[in-house]
N, C-alpha and C positions, 0 to 999 in steps of 0.2 A: 241331075245324076249319069254317070259314064257307064254306056253299055256293061262294064265288067267291073264297075265301084264293088265293094262288100260292104257298104251304106246299106243298113236292114237287113241283110245275108246271116244267115245261120251256118256256123263257123264249126266243129268239129276236131277239134284237137284229139290227138290221143299222146301219150308221153310227156304232156305238159306242164308239169313239176317244176322244172328251172329248163336250163338253153334254150334251144329253139325252138322249145313248143313253147315251153309261159314267155317269151319273147315275142311270138308273132299271135299270140291269146291277146299282149295288155296294146303289141302295136295295129291287129286289127282290128277289139274292141276302139282304136282310139280314131279309126277311122268310121265308125258306125254300124260294126257287125257286132252279133252275138255272140256271144262263145262259149260253146261247150267243152270242158274240161275234161278227158278221161284217160283215165291210168287208175295205176297201182298203189300209189303212195299220195293217199285221202288225206290227208296234212299237209304234206307242199302244196297238192291244187287246191284245197282250198284257201292254204294262204295267198295264191296265186288268184284265185276268184274273188277276195277279199279286196286287194286290191287293188281292183280291176274296175266292181262298182259293180250295179245293180242286171249290166248286161253280156255278164258270166256267172255260170255255174258248175260245179263240180260234180263230176258222179265216181265213184271210183268201179275201175275194171279191171280185170286183167286182159288185154288181147289176145292170149293164148284159148283165152273161153269163150263156146263159142255162150252159156247160158249169162255171162256178166255184160259181154259186147251184145248180145240181145235183149236182157234189162237196161244196160242204160242207153242205149239207141229209141226205146220207149220210153225212158224217161227222158231224153232230150225232147224227144216227139213232141211227149204231152206238154211239158213247158216252154218249149222255144214257139213251137208250132210246126215244127217240121226240119226239112237240115235241106243246107243249099252247097255246100264245100266241107268235103273229109281230107285231110291232111295227115295221115297215116305218119304218125315221127318216131313211136314210140321204139327203142332200139337200146340193145347192150350191146358189150363185147367183153372179148377174155382175152388172155394173154395167153398163148402157150401154143409151143409144138406140139403137133399130131401126136407124137410117139409119145407125148409125155404127158400133156392136157388133163387138166379132170374130165371124165368123158359126161360127164351130169351137165358141168358148165359149157362143154365145149358146144352140146348138142342143141342147148336151151337157147342158146346165143341163136340159131337157125329155127326153130320153134318160134322167139316173140319176133326175130328181124325180118323173119321171111310169111313163115304163116301168120304173124302176124297181120301182116297189110291184109294179106289175101283174105283172113279174117274181117278185118276191119272193113273192108270193100264189100265185100257180099254180105251181111249185116244190114250195112248202112244205105246200098245203093237200092235200093225198091225208091228210099225216100229222094234221093236226089235226085232220079230217074223221075217223076213228079215235076224234081223243078226244074229238071234239065242243066243238070248241075258241074262241079267241079269235083273231080276226084287225086289228089297229090300224094307221092308217096316218095319219104326220103330216103333215100338211095344212098350213095357216095361217094368219093372220088376210089374205096378199096376194090369198088365193081369194074372200072377200070386196069387200075397196078394192082397186082396179088403179091402182097409181099412176103415175107416168112415171116412164120406167127401167131398171121390174124386168117390161115384159113376159112375156120369157119364163118369168119366174118366176111371176107371178099363172096365167098360163097352166098353169101346169105343174100347180100346185094347185089350181085349180080343178079342173082335171079327177079328181084324186085325190078330190077331192071328190064329183065326180057318177059318177065309177068305186066307189065305197066305197058310195053310197047307191040305186049300179044291182045291184052284188054281192050285197049285203045280203038282198035280196029274193031272189037266186036261190039263193041256200043256206041259209037259214031255215029251209026242212024237213027239211035236215039235220044240223039241231042247234047248227049253229056260227053266233057270233056277230061281227057287224062293227062298228068303230066309224071314226069317225075326225076325229081334231084339231089345232082350229084356232086353236096360240097365237100375241100378240102378238110384237112384239118383246123378243127375253129375250139376256138378257146372255151370250149363248155368242162363241167365234171368229166366225162369219158374220157376225153383227153387229158385232162390236166392230170385225174387218176393214172392214168398208161403210162402216162409219161414219167412217173412217180415209181413205176415199179425196176428192183433194182435188174431185172436181166434185158426187158422190151421194152423200154424206156429208153434204153443209150441206143437200141437197135432202131424207135420211131425216131427219136432227136435227131440221127446220125446219118438219114437221111439226105441226098443234096439235095444243095438248088432248092427249084419252089415247093419239089416232093415234100417237102421235111418241112417248111415253112408255116408255121401256127396263125391262124384270123384273129382278130377278135369276133368277136360273137356279136356285133352290128354290123358289121361286112356283110355274113350270112343273112341276116336280116335284110339287110336292103336286097338283097339277088332275091329270100322265096316273097319278102312281102310284095315286090313286082311282078312277082313268077304271078304270084294268086292273083293279086288284080289284072293281072293279062290271062289268064288261065294260059297260062304257058304250058307248048308240049316238053321241052326238059328245063331247068333252072342249072348254069351250073354256077361254082363259089367257089372262087372269082371263075368268070369269062373260058379262062387258061384252060382248064381243065377238059371245055368241050373240045379244047385243042384233041389232047390228051387220045382222045377217039379214034381221029385218023388214020393212027398211030398205031392202035394196039395191039396188033399182030403183033410189033416188034419188042413190045415192052417186055414179054418174060423170061427169054433172053440177057434183056439191057440187067430186068432185075438181079434174076441168077451172075451173073457174073456184077456186078457191085453188092452183092450180099455176099459170095464167097469167103473173102478172106475173116468174114466174120462171126458166122453162125457157126462154125465147129467149136468156138471161145461160145457162146452164148446158147450150145447146147446143152454143155457139161455145166457151165455157171447155174444154167433154169433145173438140172438134174439136182443140183446143191442148193437150191434155192422151195423145190419144191422137199427134199426131206427134210428140210428144219421145218419150213410153215405148212410143208401140207398141198396135196395138191390143190383140192379148193381153192388154199388161199393164194397160193400164187398163183391161180388163174381168171381170180372174180377182178375184177375193172369195174371202178363207178358206184356213186348210191345207190341209182337204178339197178344197176347189175346186181347186185350183192340185193338188194330189194326183190328182185325175179328169182333169185337164185337160191335166195336161205332155204336151210333146211331145217322141216321145222321138228 
């Protein structure tokens, strides 16, 4: 067995109901890992676990809840005997400009996408320390390129990158490795739902060149699977995303210039959409986002 193989390792993955989380669970289980699926969509996660078989088990938990995470983590340890690798993948997004987006939906993105990573890592860390394991957080291209209409998502994902960079230095002497992944637009429920938005879908798909290109899920899974096996410090999906880090200081004014001709019209259209559908419906994106922000 290779030194960094996942064979026989226990891998906890949040947000594993579909997309990247479910795909990684299937791939890592095929390599011999025992996979713990943790998230709020219990039925969908159980279906993924059933598909994988005996090496997978699902726990319902909200990454914004300390109690949920403590309970799920204890369940994973009891069931599998410990935790070697944690992949903080749970994430949601909204569509909207700061001045008109639904406030609760806006803040939920930061709570799930940033604070959810911190809470997941904090709760599972004692067990990962015991096995000198690996923690990987899923950030985004949005951490590097800050597009209009995505202020909360960009802030949260940039926060995840900064958090991981600080955290990595704190635990290196303890034998734990920390990675951060930056996928570009991947064909998942989140991206496909966002693209259907009558206003913001056009802004997203209208981005020039590689910045607007959507890649198949398999591309992300290839890079992330390789990153987990290497216990990588950074994973860029695809590799050109890493190159943008070298020029990130120049990106905000370039994005502002590129968006200038379209934002005025989109701003007016967003207000019309909100008037017709309400701020919440206009803001929400994807099945996971709807589940995370549902109003009881």
